[in-house]
C-alpha positions in Angstrom: 8.8 -8.5 -20.0 5.4 -9.6 -18.9 4.1 -6.3 -17.5 4.7 -2.6 -18.2 4.2 0.2 -15.7 2.0 3.2 -16.3 3.3 6.5 -15.1 1.0 8.8 -13.0 1.0 11.1 -15.9 -0.7 8.5 -18.1 -3.4 7.5 -15.4 -6.8 8.2 -16.8 -9.2 10.7 -15.2 -12.0 8.3 -15.2 -12.9 6.9 -11.7 -11.6 3.6 -10.5 -14.3 0.9 -9.9 -13.9 -0.9 -6.8 -16.3 -3.9 -6.4 -16.8 -5.1 -2.8 -15.9 -1.6 -1.6 -17.5 -2.2 1.8 -15.6 -5.2 2.2 -12.3 -5.6 4.3 -9.7 -5.2 1.6 -12.1 -3.2 -0.6 -12.3 -0.5 2.0 -8.4 -0.3 2.2 -7.9 -0.2 -1.4 -10.6 2.5 -2.0 -9.0 4.5 0.9 -5.5 4.3 -0.5 -6.8 5.4 -4.1 -8.7 8.3 -2.6 -5.8 9.3 -0.4 -3.6 9.4 -3.6 -6.3 11.7 -5.2 -8.0 9.3 -7.5 -11.7 9.1 -7.7 -13.4 5.9 -6.7 -16.9 4.4 -7.5 -17.5 1.6 -5.0 -20.2 -0.9 -5.5 -21.4 -3.5 -2.8 -24.7 -5.3 -2.1 -24.2 -5.2 1.6 -25.2 -8.8 2.1 -25.5 -10.2 5.5 -22.9 -12.9 5.6 -21.3 -10.8 8.5 -22.4 -7.8 10.4 -23.7 -5.3 7.8 -23.2 -2.4 10.4 -19.4 -3.0 10.0 -19.8 -2.7 6.2 -21.9 0.5 6.6 -19.2 1.9 9.0 -16.5 1.3 6.2 -18.5 3.1 3.7 -19.2 6.0 6.0 -15.4 6.4 6.6 -15.0 6.4 2.7 -17.6 9.0 2.3 -15.6 11.3 4.4 -13.1 11.6 1.7 -13.1 13.5 -1.6 -13.9 11.6 -4.7 -15.8 8.5 -3.4 -19.2 7.6 -5.0 -21.0 4.6 -3.4 -23.5 2.4 -5.1 -25.5 -0.3 -3.4 -26.0 -2.9 -6.2 -25.6 -6.6 -6.9 -23.2 -7.7 -9.4 -25.2 -10.8 -10.2 -27.6 -8.4 -12.0 -26.0 -7.9 -15.4 -28.1 -4.8 -16.1 -26.9 -3.2 -12.9 -23.3 -3.9 -13.8 -23.8 -2.8 -17.5 -25.6 0.5 -16.3 -22.7 1.4 -13.9 -20.1 0.8 -16.7 -22.2 2.9 -19.2 -22.5 5.8 -16.7 -19.0 6.1 -15.6 -16.6 5.2 -18.4 -14.3 3.1 -16.3 -10.8 2.7 -17.6 -9.4 0.5 -14.6 -11.4 -1.9 -12.5 -10.5 -3.6 -9.1 -12.8 -6.5 -8.6 -12.9 -7.6 -5.0 -16.6 -8.4 -4.5 -17.1 -12.2 -3.6 -18.8 -14.5 -1.3 -15.8 -15.3 1.1 -15.3 -18.0 3.5 -13.9 -21.6 3.1 -16.4 -23.3 5.7 -19.5 -21.4 4.6 -19.1 -22.9 1.1 -19.8 -26.3 2.4 -23.1 -25.2 3.9 -24.2 -22.8 1.2 -22.4 -23.6 -2.2 -25.1 -21.8 -4.4 -23.9 -18.6 -2.8 -20.5 -19.1 -4.2 -21.6 -19.9 -7.7 -24.0 -16.8 -7.9 -21.4 -14.3 -6.4 -18.0 -15.7 -7.3 -18.8 -17.0 -10.7 -21.9 -15.2 -12.2 -21.0 -11.9 -10.5 -17.5 -12.1 -11.8 -18.6 -12.9 -15.3 -20.8 -10.0 -15.4 -17.9 -7.8 -14.5 -15.6 -9.3 -16.9 -18.1 -9.0 -19.8 -18.7 -5.4 -19.0 -14.9 -4.8 -19.0 -14.7 -6.3 -22.5 -17.6 -4.4 -23.8 -16.2 -1.1 -22.7 -12.6 -2.0 -23.4 -11.2 -1.1 -20.1 -7.5 -0.7 -20.0 -6.9 -3.1 -16.9 -9.0 -5.4 -14.8 -7.2 -6.4 -11.4 -9.3 -9.2 -9.6 -9.1 -11.2 -6.3 -8.1 -14.7 -6.4 -7.0 -16.6 -3.2 -4.3 -18.6 -1.7 -6.8 -21.2 -1.3 -6.5 -22.2 -4.9 -3.4 -24.1 -3.8 -5.6 -26.7 -2.3 -3.7 -30.0 -1.9 -0.3 -28.5 -3.0 2.2 -29.0 -0.3 5.5 -27.8 -1.8 6.4 -24.5 0.0 6.5 -21.7 -0.7 3.5 -21.6 -3.0 4.3 -20.3 -6.4 2.2 -19.2 -9.4 4.5 -21.2 -11.7 3.0 -24.4 -10.1 -0.3 -26.1 -11.3 -3.3 -25.6 -8.9 -5.6 -28.2 -10.1 -6.8 -29.7 -6.8 -8.9 -27.2 -4.8 -10.3 -28.7 -1.6 -13.2 -26.3 -1.0 -16.0 -24.8 -3.4 -14.7 -21.4 -2.6 -11.2 -22.2 -3.8 -12.8 -23.7 -7.0 -14.6 -20.8 -7.7 -11.4 -18.5 -7.4 -9.6 -20.9 -9.6 -12.4 -20.7 -12.3 -12.2 -16.9 -12.1 -8.4 -17.2 -13.2 -9.4 -19.5 -15.9 -12.3 -17.5 -17.3 -10.2 -14.3 -17.0 -7.3 -15.8 -19.0 -9.8 -16.9 -21.8 -10.9 -13.2 -22.0 -7.4 -12.1 -22.0 -6.7 -14.4 -24.9 -9.7 -14.1 -27.0 -10.3 -10.2 -26.5 -6.9 -9.0 -25.6 -8.3 -7.7 -22.4 -5.4 -6.9 -19.8 -6.3 -8.8 -16.7 -4.2 -9.4 -13.6 -5.3 -11.9 -10.9 -4.1 -11.5 -7.2 -3.9 -14.6 -4.9 -4.4 -13.1 -1.4 -3.0 -14.7 1.5 -4.2 -14.3 5.1 -4.9 -10.6 5.6 -5.4 -9.0 9.0 -5.5 -5.4 10.2 -8.2 -2.6 11.3 -11.7 -3.1 9.9 -11.2 -6.9 9.6 -13.9 -9.4 9.0 -15.5 -10.7 12.3 -15.6 -14.2 10.9 -11.7 -14.5 10.6 -9.3 -15.6 13.4 -8.0 -12.1 14.5 -11.3 -10.7 15.4 -12.5 -14.1 16.8 -9.3 -14.2 19.1 -9.8 -10.6 20.3 -13.5 -11.1 21.1 -12.7 -14.4 22.9 -10.0 -12.8 25.0 -12.3 -9.7 25.6 -15.0 -11.8 26.9 -13.0 -14.4 28.8 -14.4 -17.2 26.4 -12.2 -20.2 25.3 -11.2 -20.1 21.6 -10.3 -23.2 19.4 -7.3 -23.7 17.4 -7.7 -26.1 14.6 -5.5 -28.9 13.7 -4.5 -29.0 17.5 -2.8 -25.6 16.9 -0.4 -27.0 14.4 -1.2 -24.6 11.6 0.8 -21.8 9.8 -0.5 -18.8 8.0 1.2 -16.2 5.8 -0.4 -13.3 7.9 -0.2 -10.0 5.9 -1.0 -6.5 7.2 -3.9 -4.9 5.1 -2.0 -1.8 4.4 0.7 -3.7 2.5 -2.0 -5.9 0.6 -3.8 -2.7 -0.4 -0.6 -1.0 -1.4 0.3 -3.9 -3.5 -3.1 -4.1 -5.1 -3.0 -0.5 -6.2 0.5 -1.0 -7.5 -0.7 -3.9 -9.6 -3.4 -1.7 -11.0 -0.9 0.7 -12.4 1.2 -2.2 -14.1 -0.9 -3.4 -17.2 0.3 -7.0 -18.1 1.7 -7.5 -21.5 2.2 -10.8 -23.2 5.0 -13.1 -22.2 6.8 -13.6 -25.5 8.9 -16.3 -24.0 6.0 -18.4 -23.0 6.1 -22.0 -24.4 3.2 -24.2 -24.9 5.5 -27.5 -24.4 6.3 -26.3 -21.1 3.4 -23.9 -20.1 4.1 -21.6 -17.2 0.7 -21.3 -15.3 1.7 -17.7 -13.9 2.0 -15.8 -17.3 0.7 -16.3 -20.8 1.1 -15.1 -24.3 -2.0 -13.1 -23.6 -2.0 -10.0 -21.6 -2.6 -11.8 -18.4 -0.8 -12.4 -15.1 -1.3 -14.0 -11.8 0.5 -13.1 -8.6 0.7 -14.1 -5.1 0.2 -11.2 -2.6 1.2 -12.1 1.0 3.9 -11.4 3.5 6.2 -14.1 2.4 6.7 -15.3 6.1 4.6 -17.9 7.4 3.7 -17.7 11.3 2.5 -20.5 13.4 -1.1 -19.7 14.8 0.0 -20.1 18.3 2.6 -17.3 18.0 -0.1 -15.2 16.3 -2.4 -15.7 19.2 0.6 -14.9 21.7 0.8 -11.4 20.0 -2.8 -10.9 20.2 -2.7 -11.7 23.9 0.1 -9.4 24.5 -1.7 -6.5 22.8 -4.9 -7.3 24.6 -3.1 -7.5 27.9 -4.5 -10.8 28.9 -4.7 -14.4 28.0 -7.6 -16.9 27.2 -8.3 -20.6 27.3 -7.3 -22.4 24.3 -9.0 -25.6 23.0 -7.1 -27.8 20.5 -9.5 -29.3 18.0 -9.0 -31.2 14.8 -8.6 -29.7 11.1 -11.8 -28.5 9.7 -13.0 -29.6 6.1 -11.6 -27.5 3.5 -8.8 -26.3 5.6 -5.1 -26.5 4.8 -2.2 -26.8 7.3 0.0 -24.2 6.0 0.2 -21.1 3.6 3.4 -19.5 2.4 3.6 -17.1 -0.5 6.4 -16.8 -3.0 6.0 -13.1 -3.8 9.2 -12.4 -5.8 7.2 -12.1 -9.2 5.0 -9.2 -7.6 8.1 -7.5 -6.0 9.9 -7.6 -9.3 7.2 -6.5 -11.6 5.3 -3.9 -9.4 7.6 -2.9 -6.6 5.6 -4.9 -4.0 7.3 -4.4 -0.7 5.5 -5.9 2.3 7.2 -4.2 5.3 4.9 -4.4 8.2 5.7 -7.1 10.7 3.4 -8.8 13.0 4.9 -7.1 15.9 4.1 -3.8 14.4 0.7 -4.7 12.7 -1.1 -6.6 15.5 -0.9 -3.7 18.1 -2.5 -1.4 15.5 -5.3 -3.9 14.8 -5.9 -4.5 18.4 -6.3 -0.7 19.2 -8.8 -0.5 16.4 -10.7 -3.5 17.7 -11.0 -1.9 21.1 -12.0 1.5 19.7 -14.8 -0.1 17.3 -16.1 -2.7 19.6 -15.5 -1.0 22.9 -13.2 -2.1 25.9 
């Protein structure tokens, strides 16, 4: 066995720390924890990479629920991180804060080193110093880079990233493994695939598509529309993340250094894919958005963008086996709910 479940009876009373709680996934993970009766401390620096008002609106929604405490703070500052851990005695941590975006990493690489490497290190070191029971952190499907064998599996090497964003996420996995090995810190990395749903980021395709349709503007499909993404509804993603938090990894005693498995370790470390496990062509995704929006828009077919990949497809069998992950919300079910939120939030 490479992971062990902790029953609800053994869950600590200390709050769960969710970094990046004002973010898209951070909001939904925090909400699911709170709705399950677990206290949450959320930290976010509310950086202006995209609309801060959207981030503030997410926090306002979380503050309506019992048990939520928000801290505005920057994980790049070690004193801030250490003070937070000293104050709250966290036993479990979900680290989702990061500088997102593949294309922006070409324009502003320093932001990715600062947030995704230094910020992550500060959290990891605080987890070590305070001996937390389990750290779950966000990796990304982008780590698969130049890999073309489908579906993507955590048991294949991922040594050829094609964006700095991907490289920082891969570095997170490597640094986390070293901590798990050296200090026996239980750590789980989750490689998120393309997430969509209510409260989504405005720089991602779903909101961009809705906005173009709403405004009667043309939109661009990269690689001339010949792209597939493993679109996953955010409620499924959040449920899988919370389930992973309650399954602390134990060493894989069958791990063999002569034939090393990248997805597990003799340390208390695991990495998982988390996605729907069913890739969808971008054209089909747009069709479903148009149906829910009630009108079509002009499409421009443009070349592939630097740092992008043609297809993503997650093998999620390990996560299903170990934590009971069950992504059940289809695009046909999820897109109408997302579009309804878009119309309500941004106006008809």
